[in-house]
C-alpha positions in Angstrom: -16.4 -45.5 11.5 -14.7 -44.3 14.9 -13.6 -47.2 16.7 -14.2 -47.5 20.2 -11.7 -48.8 22.6 -13.2 -51.1 25.5 -12.6 -49.3 29.1 -11.3 -52.3 30.8 -8.2 -53.4 28.5 -7.5 -49.6 28.5 -7.3 -49.3 31.9 -5.3 -52.7 32.2 -2.9 -51.1 29.9 -2.5 -48.2 31.6 -2.0 -50.0 35.0 0.7 -52.3 33.6 2.5 -49.2 32.1 2.4 -47.3 35.1 3.5 -50.2 37.1 6.4 -50.9 34.7 7.6 -47.3 34.8 7.7 -47.2 38.5 10.2 -49.9 38.7 12.9 -47.5 37.2 12.7 -45.1 40.3 15.2 -44.9 43.0 14.2 -47.4 45.8 13.3 -44.2 48.3 11.0 -42.7 45.3 9.4 -46.4 44.6 8.7 -46.9 48.0 6.9 -43.6 48.4 5.1 -44.1 45.5 4.0 -47.4 46.6 2.6 -45.6 49.7 0.7 -42.9 47.5 -1.1 -45.6 45.4 -2.2 -47.1 49.0 -3.5 -43.7 49.9 -5.1 -43.2 46.5 -7.1 -46.2 46.8 -8.4 -45.1 50.1 -9.2 -41.7 49.0 -11.0 -43.0 45.7 -13.1 -45.3 48.2 -13.6 -42.3 50.4 -14.6 -40.0 47.8 -17.4 -42.5 46.3 -18.7 -42.8 50.2 -18.6 -39.1 51.3 -18.8 -37.3 47.7 -20.8 -39.8 45.8 -23.4 -41.0 48.6 -22.8 -37.8 51.1 -22.1 -40.4 53.9 -19.5 -39.1 56.6 -17.5 -41.9 58.2 -14.4 -42.1 60.5 -14.2 -45.6 60.0 -11.6 -45.8 57.3 -8.6 -46.1 59.6 -10.5 -49.1 61.0 -11.2 -50.8 57.7 -7.4 -50.4 56.9 -6.5 -52.2 60.1 -8.9 -54.9 59.5 -7.0 -55.3 55.9 -3.7 -55.1 57.6 -4.0 -57.4 60.4 -6.5 -59.9 58.7 -3.9 -60.5 55.9 -1.0 -61.2 58.7 -3.5 -63.4 60.8 -4.7 -65.0 57.7 -1.1 -66.1 56.4 0.0 -66.5 60.0 -2.5 -68.6 62.4 -4.6 -69.8 59.3 -1.7 -70.8 57.1 -3.4 -69.2 53.8 -1.1 -68.4 50.9 -1.1 -64.8 50.0 -3.4 -64.6 47.0 -6.0 -66.4 48.9 -5.5 -64.6 52.2 -6.1 -61.0 50.1 -9.2 -62.3 48.5 -10.4 -63.5 51.9 -9.7 -60.2 53.8 -11.3 -58.0 51.3 -14.3 -59.9 51.3 -14.3 -59.9 55.1 -14.0 -56.0 54.9 -16.8 -55.7 52.4 -19.2 -57.9 54.8 -18.0 -56.2 57.8 -18.8 -52.6 56.0 -22.2 -54.2 55.2 -23.2 -54.8 58.6 -21.7 -51.1 59.6 -24.0 -49.8 56.8 -27.1 -51.9 58.2 -26.4 -50.6 61.7 -26.4 -46.7 60.1 -29.5 -47.3 58.2 -31.5 -44.9 60.4 -28.8 -42.3 60.9 -26.7 -39.7 58.8 -24.4 -36.9 59.2 -22.7 -36.2 62.4 -24.6 -39.3 64.1 -23.1 -41.5 61.6 -19.7 -40.2 62.1 -20.0 -40.8 65.9 -21.1 -44.2 65.0 -18.2 -44.9 62.9 -15.9 -43.2 65.2 -17.0 -45.7 67.8 -16.4 -48.7 65.9 -12.7 -47.5 65.2 -12.1 -47.3 68.7 -13.3 -50.6 69.7 -11.5 -52.3 67.2 -8.5 -50.4 68.5 -8.9 -51.7 71.6 -9.1 -55.4 70.7 -6.1 -54.9 68.6 -4.3 -53.6 71.6 -5.7 -56.5 74.0 -5.7 -59.1 71.4 -2.8 -61.2 73.1 -0.6 -63.1 70.5 -3.3 -63.0 68.0 -2.6 -59.4 67.2 0.7 -59.0 68.8 -0.9 -56.4 71.3 0.7 -52.8 71.6 3.8 -54.0 69.6 1.6 -55.5 66.6 2.6 -58.2 64.1 5.6 -58.3 62.0 5.3 -59.3 58.1 7.2 -62.6 57.6 9.2 -63.1 54.5 6.9 -63.9 51.4 7.3 -65.5 48.1 5.0 -65.2 45.0 4.7 -67.6 41.6 8.0 -67.0 39.8 9.3 -64.5 42.6 11.5 -66.1 45.1 11.1 -63.2 47.6 8.8 -60.7 47.6 10.3 -57.5 47.9 9.1 -53.5 48.7 9.7 -52.8 44.9 7.3 -55.4 44.0 4.7 -54.6 46.4 5.1 -51.0 45.2 4.6 -52.1 41.6 1.5 -54.1 42.7 -0.1 -50.9 44.6 0.3 -48.7 41.6 -1.2 -51.3 39.1 -4.2 -51.6 41.9 -4.4 -48.0 42.3 -5.0 -47.5 38.7 -7.4 -50.2 38.3 -9.4 -48.7 41.3 -9.5 -45.4 39.7 -10.9 -46.9 36.6 -13.2 -48.8 38.4 -14.3 -45.5 40.4 -14.7 -43.6 37.3 -16.8 -46.1 35.6 -18.9 -46.8 38.9 -19.7 -43.1 39.4 -21.0 -42.8 35.6 -23.0 -46.2 36.0 -26.5 -46.4 37.0 -25.6 -47.5 40.7 -23.3 -44.3 40.7 -26.0 -42.1 39.7 -28.3 -43.4 42.2 -25.7 -42.8 44.9 -25.7 -39.0 43.6 -29.3 -38.8 44.0 -29.0 -40.1 47.4 -26.4 -37.8 48.4 -28.6 -34.9 46.8 -31.9 -35.3 47.9 -33.1 -38.7 50.0 -36.8 -38.1 49.8 -36.2 -37.4 46.0 -34.5 -40.6 45.6 -37.2 -42.6 47.2 -39.8 -41.2 45.2 -37.7 -41.8 42.0 -37.8 -45.8 43.2 -34.2 -46.2 44.4 -33.9 -48.4 47.4 -32.2 -46.0 49.4 -31.2 -48.8 52.2 -29.7 -51.2 49.7 -28.0 -48.6 48.1 -26.4 -47.4 51.5 -25.4 -51.0 52.6 -23.8 -51.5 48.7 -21.5 -48.2 49.2 -20.6 -49.4 52.5 -19.7 -52.6 51.7 -17.9 -51.6 48.4 -16.0 -48.9 49.8 -14.8 -50.9 52.8 -13.8 -53.9 50.7 -11.6 -51.4 48.6 -10.2 -49.8 52.2 -9.5 -53.5 53.2 -7.4 -53.8 49.9 -5.1 -50.9 50.5 -4.6 -52.1 54.3 -3.2 -55.5 53.0 -0.8 -53.2 51.1 0.2 -51.6 54.7 2.4 -54.3 56.2 3.7 -55.8 52.8 5.1 -52.0 52.2 6.2 -51.1 55.9 6.7 -54.9 57.1 4.6 -54.4 60.4 1.2 -53.5 61.3 0.5 -52.1 64.9 -2.4 -50.2 66.5 -0.6 -47.0 66.4 -0.9 -46.7 62.9 -4.5 -46.5 62.6 -5.6 -44.0 64.7 -8.4 -41.3 64.4 -6.1 -39.0 63.1 -5.7 -41.1 60.1 -9.2 -41.3 59.3 -9.3 -37.4 59.8 -6.5 -37.3 57.1 -8.5 -39.4 55.0 -11.4 -36.7 55.2 -9.1 -34.0 54.6 -8.1 -35.5 51.5 -11.4 -35.8 50.2 -12.4 -32.3 51.1 -9.5 -30.8 49.4 -10.1 -33.0 46.3 -13.7 -32.1 46.0 -16.8 -33.7 47.6 -18.3 -34.3 44.2 -17.4 -38.1 43.6 -14.9 -37.1 40.8 -11.8 -39.2 41.0 -9.6 -36.3 39.5 -9.7 -34.8 43.2 -9.2 -38.3 44.4 -5.9 -38.5 42.8 -4.6 -35.1 42.9 -5.1 -34.3 46.9 -2.8 -37.2 47.8 -0.2 -36.1 45.7 -0.4 -32.7 47.1 -1.2 -33.6 50.8 0.7 -36.9 50.9 3.5 -37.4 48.5 5.2 -33.9 48.3 5.3 -33.5 52.2 6.8 -37.0 52.3 9.3 -36.4 49.6 10.7 -33.4 51.3 10.7 -35.0 54.8 14.2 -34.2 55.2 13.0 -30.4 55.4 12.2 -31.2 59.2 9.5 -28.8 60.7 9.4 -26.8 57.3 7.7 -30.2 55.8 4.4 -29.3 58.0 4.7 -25.5 57.0 4.6 -27.0 53.4 1.7 -29.2 54.1 -0.5 -26.6 55.8 0.5 -24.1 52.9 -1.0 -26.5 50.3 -3.8 -27.2 52.6 -4.7 -23.3 53.2 -4.2 -22.5 49.5 -6.4 -25.3 48.1 -9.4 -24.1 50.8 -9.0 -20.5 49.9 -8.6 -20.5 46.3 -10.3 -23.9 45.6 -13.1 -23.8 48.0 -15.2 -26.3 46.3 -12.2 -28.7 45.7 -9.6 -29.4 43.1 -12.2 -31.6 41.2 -14.7 -28.8 40.9 -11.6 -26.4 39.6 -10.1 -28.6 37.2 -13.4 -29.5 35.7 -14.4 -26.0 35.4 -11.4 -25.0 33.6 -11.2 -28.2 31.6 -14.9 -29.2 30.8 -13.7 -32.1 28.8 -12.2 -33.7 31.7 -15.7 -34.3 33.4 -16.6 -37.6 31.5 -13.1 -39.0 32.4 -13.0 -38.3 36.2 -16.8 -39.5 37.1 -19.2 -37.9 39.4 -21.0 -34.8 39.3 -19.3 -31.4 39.4 
């Protein structure tokens, strides 16, 4: 009889192995890997929202900002320890995403994008004029942190934690898109009237996907000040949200996690790794983007799964 391996221990084992392997990298590469992990978490979340449920949002940068500023405010004025602050901030991001989902129940497509863009602009204005609470245009500096068993939390520790969380989020994404709820989101994406006829509560599903993905993006946002040492409004502009949408489009609007991992590696990690090339770095980035759109118009995920059909079950979503 074939022994079935439970997916949760397997994902945790892979996450621990990836985090342990990352520590052997030089400092600069380890820092980039930590940033890549943060971008992967956002891309997985946006892939579920856009590719899975078919909802267009420009609010990813907003929830990153809420996660980053929320963590620093929770640890500063509120005096919470790191882990409770993380939990509170992620929960607040999920609740805020649910509220945004309620407000956007009757709109979709371009109009939904405009609403989420307005949400981002309002949030950035509040951050810039938040006084001492948000640091105004200068932002907030991350304090020196400790952790049980670690006297001082360093960038290396945060990078390892980011890799661990990214692998876990990928596993959650694969499991979720293959579950009953994931199939309901896919039905919502493909044909909303048909989904209603099948008895799917479209309003509930839309609120849930907004809340879930917003919480994940907020989790990635909490890693931002821990990795970079600062959170300021300039880091969370609309250009960042557009970049996240670009990653989803290049990865594939199918709800597949394969593209959500590959696209950040191609469009973020490799250009950042070759940042010493100066202007050629942008040329390199543009070349990868054009090549992906020309030769893989349906996204990297669709191209990979068409070439290797057995990977479909491992990547989640529908190709």
